[in-house]
C-alpha positions, 0 to 999 in steps of 0.5 A: 914241767910235767903238767906243762907237757901234760896239758900240751898232750891233752890239748893236742889229744883233743885237737886230733880228736876233733879232726875227723869232723873236718876230715869227713867234711873235706872227703864231702866236698871232693866228692861233690866236686867229683860228681859236678864233673861227672854232670859236666861231662855228660851235659857236655857230651849231650850238648856236643852230641845235639849239635853234631845232630843238628850239623848233620841236618843242616847239611843234609838239608844243604844237600837236599835244597836244590831238589826240593826247590825243583821239585817245588817249581814243578808241583807250581808249574803243574798247579798252574797248568791244572788251573789253566786247564780248568779255566779251559774247560769250564770255558768250553762247557759254558760255550757247549751249554749255551749251544745245547740249552734247550727250551722244553716248550720248543717244537724244534729241540736239538735232543729231538733232532739228534734222535730223529737223525738215528731213526731217519737213516734206519727207517725213511733212507732204508725204505728208499732203498728198497724202493730204488732196488725194485728200479734196476734195470738189470741185477748187476754183478758189481759189488759197488752197484749190488751192495752200496749204490741205493745207499748212495743215491739216498745220501746224494739226495739227503745232502742235496736237500740241506744244501737247499735248505741252507741256501734258503735260510741264507737267503732270508737272513740276508734279505734287506729289511726294505726292498729295492723300490723302482719307478718307470724310467728311474731306479732307486735302490733302497737297501738296508743291510742287516747287521750278522749280530742285530736284533732283527736278524736274531729275531729272525733266527729265533722265528725260523727256528721255531716255525721249522718244528711246527708243520702248520706254519712252514711248506717245503714244497720250494725245497722239494722242487729245488732238490729235484731240480737239482737231482735231475738236472746236475746229477742227471744220469751219472747218479740214476744210471741203471735205474728205470728212467720213470722213476724221476716221476715216481710218487716215492722219490718225491715222498722221500725228498719231502721227507728229507727236506723237512728234516734238514730245514729243521737242521739248518734253522737251528741256532746254531745250525747243524752241519753235515759231512757227506760226499758234496763236502769231502775233500778229493782223497780224503783219509779215513778218520775214525773219530769223524767216520765209520766204515760200513759194513763189508768195507775192510781194505786190507792196507792201512793207507786207506781213503773214502771212496764214498760216504754212504751216509752223512755224518752230522755235526753240531757246534764247534763241528762236534761229531754227533754222529760218524759219517758211514763211508766206503773205504778204498785203497790208494793205488799202488798201495 
């Protein structure tokens, strides 16, 4: 009996000596489980935080999406307008390039004519106004007569010569290819109209342009006679009132008219023809436009409601009525202003 109990004690004692290993293993398992729970919680928190950020981002995008779409539409509309404007400017530039394209061998180049317009105003016109001043019958105290009448007369003569040149060019281009034929007792009209865009008409334009710049190939005597006749018959005493009547027969007047006709003939023979804006084609009561007109020296009305009293020197207009040189004008104020 004693041995039996001793064995049990020893057996239980040895088994208890092995329990710490099992206990240690259990503790490790429990610790590992606790760490896993902590990791899971951290991961879960990170996932929840990420989802919260994503949700916030989606909410902000949803709130700002209409603004972004509207801004995109505005930018697309601006881009379309810019593209349309670019195409328009490209077409306009192409047209201007076509109009202003020069042949450097030409005797009637646009650039030369435009420079000549400035010098003509500064020299030929000035010389003629000095000549006119010497033919005044009396010294007038009237400011218009004293300061502007001479320049106005020079301007009207220039305008008349331009009209004569333009009329002649139009007549040349509209002349039938075959003239009217007639026989005694019967009249048979044979006329062939030249289309405005026909090769014949275009060839005539080129011929007129090139010969206009060569003094050996054109004679402006007929234009001079027509201009002098218009000045004498249509302007008459109104234009030359206050001057000695013998001025109409002077060589200096004829010289100035010839210079005007020679230059204006070159202007109208350009392709496209230059235009002028002067007294003859200015609407009555025309308002002053600083983009097309410049006030002559001493013409300073106090009112803003001003109109053009007279053109002292015509403006030069190029293709599509583009302003090359502004008209020099004398300003006036409307009655009651």
